[in-house]
N, C-alpha and C positions, 0 to 999 in steps of 0.2 A: 601390254594394255589390252583390255577387252573392248570390243566395239559394239555399240547398239545402233542399228539403223532405225531411226525414229519414224514411226508411222503416224505420229500425232504432233500437234503444234506444241513446241516447247522452246523457251528461251532461258538458258542457264543463268546468264548474267542478271536478267530481270528478276528471276526467282531468288537469287542469292543477295541482291542489292536492295530489296524492298522493305527492309526493317523487320523481317520475321525471324532471321537467324543472326547470331553474333559471333560465331566461332569459325568463320571461313575467311581465308585470305587468298588473294590472287597474286601469283608470281608468274610473270610473263603471260602466257595464254592458259596457264593451268590454275585451277582452283584446288586448294587443300582444305579439308575440313575434318573436324573431330566429331564423330557421331556415336555416342555410347562408347563401346570399346573398339570401334572401327575408325581407322584413319583412311580417308578417301582422297584420291587424287583424280580429278576429272576435268575434261575440256570438251567444248562443243565446236564442231566445224560443220556449219550448215546443218544438214539433217542427220548428223552422226554425233554420238557421244562416245568418247574414249575414256576409260577409267581403269583404275587399279586400286586394290585394297579390299574389294568385296565382290559380290556376284551380281548378275543382271537383275535378279528378283529383288534384291535389296535396293538397288539404284532405282528401279521402276517404282517401288513402294515409297521410298524416301522422297523422291521428287514428284510424287503425285501423278506419274505418267499414266496410271490406270484411270484417272478421273476423266470423265467425258467432258472435256473442256468446251467443245462445240455446243453441247446440250446446256451446260452451265451458262455459257455466254448468251445463248438464246433466252434462257430463263431470267437473267438479270438485266438484259438490255431494255430498260424501261423508259429511258429518256436520253436526250442528246449528250448530257454531261457524262453519264456512265459510259455511253458509246465512245466518246472521245478517249476516256481512260482505257477502255478495252482495246481500242485501236492503237493507242500510244505504246501500250505494253503487252502486245499480243504474245502469248506463250508463257506469261507469268503463271506459275502454279503454286498452290499451297503445299508447303513441305511438311512431312510427317516427322516431327522432332521426337526425341526420346523424352517421355513425360517428366522424369525427375529433373533433368538438366533444364528443360523448358520452364518448369515451376520455379526453380531457384533463379534462373535468368530473368524472369519477368518480375519476381519480387525485387531483384536488384535494379530493375529498369525504371522504377517510379521516379519521376521528376529528373530524369537524366536523358541526354541525347545519345544517339547510337554510338558515336565514337567513345563516349565516356563509359557506356555499358560494355562495349567490347574490351576496353582496357581493364575494367573491374573484373570481368570474367577471366581474362588472361591471367591477371595476378592471382585470382582465387585458384585457378587450375594449376598454376606453377607452384603455388604454396601447398596445396592440399591434394592435387591429383597425381597420378602415376605417370612418370616420364616414359616415353616410347620413342624409338628412332624409326623413321620411315623415309625412304627415298633420300637418305643422307641428311635428314633434318630432324631437329628436336620437336616433339609434340607432347602435350600433356592431356591426359584423359580428364574428363570432368570429374570433380571430387565425388566420391561415393557418399551415400547417406551417412554411413558410420563416421567417415573422416570429418564431415561437417557437423555432425551431432556431437562429436567430442572436441571440436575446435573451440577455443576461447573467444569471447566476444571481442577482446582486444586484438587477438590475432586476425579475426575477420575484418576488423576496422583497418588494420594495416594494409588490407587489399583495396581500400578506398570505399568500403561499403557504407561508412557513416552510420546513421541510425538504422539502416537496413540490416546491419550485422546481427542485432538481436532477433529480428524476424527470421533470418536465415538459420540461426542457431535453434530457435524454438520450433520452427517448421521441420527441420532435420530431425530433431529429437522426437517430435510427434510421429513422423513417418517411421522412424526406427522403433520406438517403444510400442506403437500400436500396430506395427507390422502392416502398414498400409500399402496395398497393391495399386499403385497409381495407374498402370495400364488397364486395370480392370474397370476403371471409370468409363472406358470407351463403350462398354456394354450397357451403361445406364443411360437414361434419357438426358437431354441437355439440362433440364432444370434440376434433376437429381444430382448429376455430376457437379453442377455449379454449386449447389448447396454444400456438397462435401468439400469442395475447394475453398469455399468461404470460411471454413472452420480453421484454416491455417492462418497463423500470424503473418501479417504483411500482404494478405491476399484480399483485395477489394474487388468490386465488380469488374473493373477493367482488366486487372491481372488475371482474374478467373476466366474471363472471356478469351484472353490471349492464349492461355494454356489449353482451354477447350478447343479453340480453333486450330492452333498450330501443332498440337500433339495428341489430341483425343478425338479427332475427326468429327467434331460438332460444327458442321458448316453453317449452322444457323446462328452461331455466336457472332456478335457484332461489336468488337472492342471500340470504344469511343475515347480518343485522346484529343488534344488541342487541335490537331489537323482535321480529324473527322468531325469535330464540333464545328469547325469553320466550314467544312463542306455542307453540313446539315443547315447551318444558318444561311449560307450564301445560295444554296441550290434547292433545298428541300423544306424550307421554313413554312411554305404554304400547306404542308401536310401535317403540321403541328398546331396545337392551340395557340392563338396569337398572344395570350397572356404569358404562356410558358416561353415563347420565343423572346418576348420583351425581357423577361427575367434572365434568360440565358445570355442575352446581349449585355446585360448589366454587370455580370461577374465572370471571371476567367475560368473558374472551376465549374463542375457540374454537381448538383445535388444528386443523391441516389435516385430520387423520384424522376428527375430529368433524364438521367442516364437510362433508367429502365424504360421510360417512355420512348426514347430514341430507338432503343433495341426493339421494342414492340413495333414501332413504325417500320423499321428496316426489314424485319421478318415478314411483315404483312405486305410490304411493297416489293421487295426483291425476292421473297420466297425462301425456300429451303437452303439456298446457297447464298444467303445474305453475307456470310463471311467472306466469300470470294469477292463480292461487290465491295465490301469494306476495304480489302487489301488493294484492289485496283484504285479505288477513290482516294485512299490514304496516300499511296505512292504517287498518284497523279498530282494531287494537291501539293504534296511536299516538293515535287520537282518542278513546279511551275514558277517558283520564286527564287 
């Protein structure tokens, strides 16, 4: 095992348990995860990370260890509620996922809880991904673009995707046929990259923001789901038009206009690292109940 002596604040458990990744499992004190073609084994003991399966550069990049978390924390600490979230989950960092797997994962995530998403992606990978052995255990790589583009809709439904099967199939075919380079979206502006993602079947505003935040380094992205909507209504409603707040309270989902307005508020209020604020607020709200 390779050891990294951490010179920054980091909490491995918080970062892997906050709903941003779905293909990690903890066995004893070890975490195992599939990242692209890499299978990683890692654990944290105090200020040290021990890992196997890749190199230090990969681990530092993937776990966002190069992010200046102290500067980010100072920038987004705008009120007592976000301060509580930051203190509760000190060391939580945004992970740099592989864009293709992240895109399909969040298309599959709509109207599903984390446990159901994990199960869906496990079945999808076992059926369409390549099997690899690591540390005496079986793992499956995330399915390639080609394998999902050629999959039948009924085959995808067998993995528990339901109506999402068609979206996964069509999006996979679009990426393949148009030879779309998803990592290249990182070099575009937030709005340009978001516009491109919204061209995919099954990608709405929230899914696009998740992909932008968790795999394309667009830290101004502010995904809004039921938990974040609750945070906004309970703690930040005074920053929004009263009429809009009243409408938001009257229905469970968000209109596109409401979603966009919340995003605008978040970027204006929390600044360029609004996405970091989102993840802390989301995880804090979700774990208070």
